[in-house]
C-alpha positions as CSV (number, residue, x, y, z in Angstrom):
1,M,11.9,-90.5,-10.0
2,A,12.9,-87.1,-11.3
3,S,10.3,-84.3,-11.2
4,I,9.9,-81.8,-14.1
5,K,8.3,-78.4,-13.9
6,L,8.3,-75.0,-15.7
7,I,9.7,-72.2,-13.6
8,L,9.6,-68.5,-14.4
9,R,13.0,-67.1,-13.3
10,K,11.7,-63.8,-11.8
11,H,15.2,-62.8,-10.5
12,Q,16.3,-62.5,-14.1
13,L,13.9,-59.7,-15.0
14,D,15.1,-57.7,-18.0
15,T,14.6,-54.1,-18.8
16,T,11.3,-54.8,-20.7
17,G,9.8,-56.5,-17.6
18,H,10.2,-60.0,-19.0
19,C,11.6,-63.1,-17.3
20,P,13.0,-66.3,-18.9
21,L,11.0,-69.5,-18.6
22,Y,13.0,-72.7,-17.7
23,I,12.4,-76.4,-17.4
24,R,13.4,-77.4,-13.9
25,I,14.5,-81.0,-13.2
26,I,14.8,-82.2,-9.6
27,K,16.5,-85.6,-9.0
28,D,17.9,-86.8,-5.6
29,R,17.5,-83.3,-4.2
30,K,19.7,-81.9,-7.0
31,T,18.4,-79.3,-9.4
32,K,19.1,-78.5,-13.1
33,F,17.6,-75.9,-15.4
34,I,17.1,-76.0,-19.1
35,T,15.9,-72.9,-21.0
36,A,12.5,-73.2,-22.6
37,G,13.3,-70.5,-25.1
38,V,10.5,-68.3,-23.8
39,K,10.4,-64.9,-22.0
40,L,7.2,-63.7,-20.3
41,K,6.0,-61.0,-17.9
42,E,5.1,-62.2,-14.5
43,S,1.5,-61.3,-15.1
44,E,1.4,-63.6,-18.2
45,W,2.4,-66.8,-16.4
46,D,0.1,-69.1,-14.3
47,E,2.5,-70.9,-12.0
48,L,-0.2,-73.2,-10.6
49,K,-1.6,-74.3,-14.0
50,Q,1.8,-74.2,-15.6
51,K,0.4,-72.3,-18.5
52,V,0.7,-69.0,-20.3
53,K,-2.3,-66.8,-19.5
54,K,-4.7,-65.7,-22.1
55,N,-3.6,-62.1,-21.7
56,H,-0.6,-63.0,-23.8
57,P,-1.4,-62.6,-27.6
58,N,0.1,-66.0,-28.5
59,S,-0.9,-68.0,-25.4
60,A,-2.5,-70.9,-27.3
61,R,0.4,-71.5,-29.5
62,M,3.0,-71.1,-26.7
63,N,1.1,-73.5,-24.4
64,A,1.0,-76.1,-27.1
65,S,4.7,-75.7,-27.7
66,L,5.5,-75.8,-23.9
67,A,3.3,-78.9,-23.4
68,Q,5.2,-80.7,-26.1
69,K,8.5,-79.8,-24.6
70,I,7.4,-81.1,-21.2
71,A,6.0,-84.3,-22.7
72,D,9.3,-84.8,-24.6
73,A,11.3,-84.1,-21.4
74,E,9.2,-86.5,-19.3
75,A,9.6,-89.2,-22.0
76,Q,13.3,-88.8,-22.2
77,V,13.6,-89.0,-18.4
78,A,11.4,-92.0,-18.1
79,D,13.2,-93.8,-20.9
80,L,16.6,-93.1,-19.3
81,E,15.6,-94.0,-15.8
82,R,14.1,-97.3,-17.1
83,K,17.5,-98.2,-18.7
84,V,19.8,-96.9,-16.0
85,K,18.8,-97.1,-12.4
86,T,21.4,-94.8,-11.0
87,V,21.2,-92.1,-13.7
88,S,22.6,-88.7,-12.6
89,I,20.7,-85.4,-12.9
90,K,23.4,-84.2,-15.3
91,K,22.7,-87.2,-17.6
92,L,19.0,-86.4,-17.4
93,K,19.6,-82.9,-18.6
94,E,21.8,-84.0,-21.4
95,A,19.2,-86.5,-22.5
96,I,16.5,-83.7,-22.6
97,K,18.7,-81.3,-24.4
98,G,19.3,-84.0,-27.0
99,K,23.0,-83.5,-27.3
100,E,26.0,-83.0,-25.0
101,V,26.9,-79.4,-24.9
102,P,29.6,-78.3,-22.4
103,N,28.7,-76.2,-19.4
104,F,29.9,-72.6,-20.1
105,F,31.2,-71.8,-16.6
106,D,33.0,-75.2,-16.2
107,Y,34.9,-74.5,-19.4
108,A,35.4,-70.8,-18.6
109,Y,36.9,-71.2,-15.2
110,K,39.2,-74.1,-16.4
111,R,40.3,-71.8,-19.2
112,M,41.2,-69.1,-16.7
113,E,43.5,-71.5,-14.9
114,T,45.1,-72.5,-18.2
115,I,46.0,-68.9,-19.2
116,K,46.9,-67.7,-15.7
117,S,50.6,-68.2,-16.3
118,T,50.6,-66.8,-19.9
119,V,49.0,-63.3,-19.3
120,S,49.6,-60.6,-16.8
121,Y,47.9,-60.9,-13.4
122,S,45.8,-57.8,-14.1
123,T,44.5,-59.3,-17.3
124,Y,43.7,-62.6,-15.6
125,K,41.9,-60.7,-12.8
126,A,39.8,-58.7,-15.3
127,Y,38.8,-61.7,-17.2
128,Y,37.9,-63.7,-14.1
129,A,35.9,-60.8,-12.7
130,A,33.9,-60.6,-16.0
131,I,33.0,-64.3,-15.8
132,V,32.0,-64.0,-12.1
133,K,29.8,-60.9,-12.9
134,F,28.0,-62.8,-15.7
135,E,27.5,-65.8,-13.3
136,K,26.0,-63.5,-10.7
137,Y,23.6,-62.1,-13.4
138,M,22.5,-65.6,-14.5
139,G,22.0,-66.7,-10.9
140,T,23.3,-70.2,-11.6
141,R,26.3,-72.0,-12.9
142,D,24.0,-74.3,-14.8
143,V,24.5,-72.5,-18.1
144,Y,25.5,-74.2,-21.3
145,F,27.0,-72.8,-24.5
146,D,23.8,-73.3,-26.4
147,D,21.8,-71.3,-23.8
148,F,23.5,-68.2,-25.2
149,S,21.5,-66.0,-27.7
150,V,21.6,-62.5,-29.0
151,T,18.6,-61.7,-26.8
152,L,20.4,-63.0,-23.7
153,L,23.5,-60.9,-24.5
154,N,21.4,-57.8,-25.2
155,D,19.5,-58.3,-21.9
156,Y,22.8,-58.7,-20.1
157,K,24.2,-55.5,-21.8
158,N,21.1,-53.6,-20.6
159,H,21.6,-55.0,-17.1
160,L,25.2,-53.8,-17.1
161,S,24.1,-50.3,-18.2
162,I,20.9,-49.8,-16.2
163,N,21.4,-51.9,-13.0
164,L,25.2,-51.8,-12.6
165,K,25.7,-48.4,-14.2
166,N,28.6,-49.6,-16.2
167,G,29.9,-47.3,-19.0
168,L,30.1,-48.4,-22.6
169,T,33.7,-49.4,-22.4
170,T,33.1,-51.6,-19.3
171,Q,30.0,-53.2,-21.0
172,R,32.1,-53.9,-24.1
173,L,34.9,-55.6,-22.1
174,S,32.4,-57.6,-20.0
175,I,30.9,-59.1,-23.2
176,I,34.1,-59.4,-25.1
177,V,35.5,-61.7,-22.4
178,L,32.5,-64.0,-22.9
179,G,33.1,-63.9,-26.7
180,T,36.7,-64.8,-26.1
181,I,35.7,-67.9,-24.2
182,F,33.4,-68.9,-27.1
183,N,36.2,-68.4,-29.6
184,Q,38.6,-70.5,-27.7
185,A,35.9,-73.3,-27.3
186,I,35.4,-73.2,-31.1
187,K,39.1,-73.3,-31.7
188,E,39.4,-76.4,-29.5
189,D,36.4,-78.0,-31.3
190,V,34.5,-78.1,-28.0
191,I,31.5,-76.4,-29.7
192,P,30.6,-75.7,-33.4
193,E,31.1,-72.3,-34.9
194,T,27.3,-72.0,-35.4
195,M,26.8,-71.5,-31.7
196,F,28.7,-68.2,-31.7
197,P,26.0,-65.5,-31.0
198,F,28.2,-62.4,-30.7
199,K,28.3,-61.4,-34.4
200,K,25.0,-59.6,-34.4
201,L,25.8,-57.7,-31.2
202,T,26.7,-54.0,-31.3
203,L,29.3,-52.9,-28.8
204,K,30.4,-49.3,-28.3
205,I,33.1,-47.6,-26.3
206,D,33.0,-44.3,-24.3
207,N,34.3,-41.2,-26.0
208,A,36.3,-40.4,-22.9
209,K,38.5,-37.2,-23.1
210,R,42.2,-37.9,-22.6
211,L,43.5,-35.4,-20.0
212,F,47.1,-34.2,-20.0
213,L,49.4,-31.4,-18.9
214,N,50.6,-28.8,-21.4
215,K,54.1,-27.3,-21.3
216,D,53.0,-24.5,-18.9
217,K,51.4,-27.0,-16.5
218,I,54.4,-29.2,-16.5
219,V,56.6,-26.2,-15.6
220,G,54.0,-25.3,-12.9
221,L,54.3,-28.8,-11.4
222,V,58.2,-28.6,-11.5
223,D,58.1,-25.3,-9.7
224,L,55.4,-26.3,-7.1
225,D,56.5,-25.9,-3.5
226,L,55.9,-29.2,-1.7
227,P,55.8,-28.9,2.1
228,E,54.4,-32.4,2.5
229,G,57.8,-33.9,2.6
230,K,60.2,-36.1,0.7
231,K,57.5,-38.7,-0.4
232,A,55.6,-36.1,-2.3
233,A,58.7,-34.9,-4.1
234,M,59.6,-38.5,-5.0
235,W,56.2,-39.1,-6.6
236,R,56.5,-35.8,-8.5
237,D,59.9,-37.0,-9.8
238,L,58.5,-40.4,-10.9
239,F,55.6,-38.7,-12.6
240,L,58.0,-36.3,-14.5
241,F,60.3,-39.3,-15.3
242,S,57.4,-41.1,-17.0
243,I,56.6,-38.0,-19.1
244,Y,60.2,-37.8,-20.3
245,A,60.7,-41.5,-20.6
246,G,58.1,-42.3,-23.3
247,G,55.1,-42.4,-21.0
248,L,56.4,-45.4,-19.1
249,R,53.6,-47.0,-17.1
250,F,53.6,-46.8,-13.3
251,S,54.5,-50.5,-12.7
252,D,57.5,-50.3,-15.1
253,V,58.7,-47.0,-13.4
254,I,58.7,-48.4,-9.9
255,E,60.3,-51.7,-11.1
256,M,63.2,-49.8,-12.8
257,Q,66.4,-51.7,-11.9
258,Y,70.0,-50.7,-12.5
259,K,70.3,-53.4,-15.2
260,H,67.6,-51.7,-17.2
261,Y,69.5,-48.5,-17.7
262,N,72.5,-48.2,-20.0
263,K,74.3,-45.2,-18.6
264,E,76.7,-44.8,-21.5
265,E,74.0,-44.8,-24.2
266,H,71.2,-43.3,-22.0
267,K,68.9,-46.1,-23.0
268,I,66.3,-48.1,-21.1
269,S,65.8,-51.7,-22.0
270,K,63.2,-53.7,-19.9
271,L,60.4,-56.2,-20.1
272,I,57.1,-54.2,-20.1
273,R,54.8,-55.7,-17.5
274,K,51.5,-55.2,-19.4
275,T,52.6,-56.3,-22.9
276,G,55.2,-58.9,-21.9
277,R,57.5,-57.5,-24.6
278,T,61.1,-56.2,-24.1
279,H,61.0,-52.4,-24.9
280,Q,64.2,-50.4,-25.7
281,F,64.4,-46.7,-26.1
282,K,66.6,-43.7,-25.5
283,I,65.7,-41.1,-22.8
284,G,66.3,-37.3,-22.7
285,K,68.0,-34.9,-20.4
286,V,65.2,-34.5,-17.8
287,A,64.7,-38.3,-17.4
288,I,68.4,-38.8,-17.1
289,E,68.7,-36.2,-14.4
290,I,65.9,-37.8,-12.4
291,L,67.4,-41.3,-12.7
292,E,70.8,-40.1,-11.7
293,K,69.3,-38.3,-8.7
294,Y,68.3,-41.6,-7.2
295,M,71.1,-43.9,-8.4
296,K,73.6,-44.9,-5.8
297,E,77.2,-45.9,-5.9
298,G,77.9,-49.6,-5.5
299,A,74.4,-50.7,-6.3
300,K,73.8,-54.2,-7.8
301,N,72.2,-54.8,-11.2
302,E,69.1,-56.3,-9.5
303,D,68.6,-53.4,-7.2
304,Y,65.6,-51.1,-7.8
305,I,66.5,-47.4,-8.6
306,F,63.6,-45.7,-7.1
307,P,62.9,-46.2,-3.3
308,V,59.3,-47.3,-3.7
309,I,59.2,-51.0,-3.1
310,E,59.7,-51.6,0.6
311,D,59.1,-55.4,1.0
312,I,61.2,-56.5,-2.0
313,T,60.9,-60.2,-1.1
314,G,57.1,-60.0,-0.8
315,Y,56.9,-58.0,-4.0
316,E,58.8,-60.5,-6.0
317,K,57.1,-63.5,-4.4
318,N,54.4,-64.0,-7.0
319,D,52.2,-62.1,-9.5
320,T,49.3,-61.7,-7.0
321,M,51.5,-60.0,-4.4
322,R,53.1,-57.8,-7.1
323,Y,49.6,-56.8,-8.4
324,F,48.3,-55.8,-4.9
325,L,51.4,-54.0,-3.8
326,T,51.6,-52.1,-7.1
327,A,48.0,-51.0,-6.7
328,K,48.8,-49.9,-3.1
329,Y,51.8,-47.8,-4.3
330,N,49.8,-46.4,-7.2
331,K,47.0,-45.3,-4.9
332,L,49.6,-43.5,-2.7
333,A,51.2,-41.8,-5.7
334,N,47.8,-40.7,-6.9
335,W,46.9,-39.3,-3.5
336,H,50.0,-37.1,-3.5
337,L,49.5,-36.1,-7.2
338,K,45.9,-35.1,-6.6
339,K,47.0,-32.8,-3.8
340,M,49.5,-31.2,-6.2
341,G,46.9,-30.8,-8.8
342,E,44.6,-29.0,-6.4
343,K,47.4,-26.6,-5.5
344,M,47.9,-25.9,-9.2
345,K,44.1,-25.4,-9.5
346,L,43.8,-28.0,-12.2
347,S,40.3,-28.6,-13.5
348,F,40.7,-32.3,-13.2
349,P,42.3,-34.7,-10.7
350,L,46.0,-35.3,-11.4
351,S,46.9,-39.0,-11.4
352,F,50.0,-41.0,-12.5
353,H,48.4,-42.3,-15.7
354,L,48.1,-38.7,-17.0
355,S,51.9,-38.8,-17.4
356,R,51.4,-41.2,-20.3
357,H,48.8,-39.0,-22.0
358,T,51.0,-36.0,-21.3
359,F,54.0,-37.5,-23.1
360,A,52.0,-38.5,-26.1
361,T,50.1,-35.3,-26.6
362,N,53.2,-33.0,-26.1
363,A,55.4,-35.2,-28.3
364,L,52.9,-35.0,-31.1
365,N,52.4,-31.2,-30.5
366,N,56.2,-30.8,-30.8
367,G,56.1,-32.4,-34.2
368,M,57.3,-36.0,-33.4
369,R,56.0,-38.4,-36.0
370,I,53.1,-40.5,-34.8
371,E,55.0,-43.7,-35.7
372,H,57.8,-42.7,-33.3
373,V,55.3,-41.8,-30.6
374,S,53.6,-45.2,-31.1
375,K,57.0,-47.0,-30.8
376,L,58.0,-45.2,-27.7
377,M,54.7,-45.9,-26.0
378,D,55.0,-49.6,-27.0
379,H,51.6,-49.6,-28.6
380,R,50.7,-52.8,-30.6
381,D,48.7,-50.8,-33.1
382,I,49.2,-47.2,-34.3
383,S,45.4,-46.7,-34.1
384,T,45.8,-46.6,-30.3
385,T,48.2,-43.7,-30.7
386,Q,45.9,-41.9,-33.1
387,V,43.6,-41.1,-30.2
388,Y,46.2,-38.6,-29.1
389,A,46.5,-37.2,-32.6
390,K,42.7,-36.5,-32.5
391,I,43.3,-34.5,-29.3
392,I,45.8,-32.4,-31.1
393,G,43.3,-31.8,-33.9
394,E,40.6,-30.8,-31.4
395,E,43.0,-28.3,-29.7
396,L,43.8,-26.9,-33.2
397,D,40.1,-26.5,-33.9
398,K,39.7,-24.5,-30.7
399,A,42.6,-22.3,-31.6
400,V,41.1,-21.5,-34.9
401,D,37.7,-20.7,-33.4
402,N,39.3,-18.5,-30.7
403,Y,41.9,-16.6,-32.7
404,I,40.9,-16.5,-36.4
405,F,38.1,-14.2,-37.3
């Protein structure tokens, strides 16, 4: 015989001091939880009497509603156990809920495995981590699509902000992943569109300032004396190559192979790791000089131009190895670049990704059309490039404030 009881999930305390109330079912030492649709403060719940205390303004009404829910649940369980002797706890939960609604985490993790081969490993990892983070917050995998509500999502957003100290952009990504799972489930007719609770949610992004090197700082980096050795000089070359090669991302720079460069036309044509699109563009004098500095006679088309990847077999083994080795090399590059930035007395840490910001900002400053900058950076949407145009506008405003009286 299954046992049914109301449980206040105190470990899911929200920022207002309220905890969700659940109906707990225990059958054959297995436990399932069903939301009761109520949130209470710990001081408002009498665990022994299974009632809302009188200090809650709506205690009488809530107790009547909860008593009815428990009576209905017990009736459903008794009826099902009478009909089926070996009924599972999952079936009991489905009977109480009144309809079969898929388990969110079961669907989400299966979906992750489905898309694993169609997206970059970094995208897969980010999505997977977002689902794991939400599971940790819920404290159980026993969460169904119809357990989601605007209140639950807002409570989760507050948890991300207050407890995990996540910025607005991280909060937004964490919740967008959940919404993406919902959208896919709706698209596959797994759940109805009416279950989608994300429309009334407000998500913001951080107004992070894009850092970059101006022309003088680039010259300062080129002229910087590097006693650390050849490795530091190589990372500086790769950073400068990115600036003068359309802001090419770190992974695409270290993966530059001889087959990607058309020496006669001075053009690069390669599959971009992040977007999965083939990108073709012409490079200028500085980028050409850096490439030719590292190119060797008699090299094969499949050879890498820059001497970064040491274990080529391991690197090319699978996406997971490529991801972790790229992260390792990126960390090393950023360590050297940070040291260079400190020597230059920069007011911010120098890192490889700043090469991308530096290309975009300087290209726009020099009068390149925003459409061309967007194309060179392989942006899907020109609105992404407009962030850099805003930086130019802010710099212009400062110039007016400082020099026009």
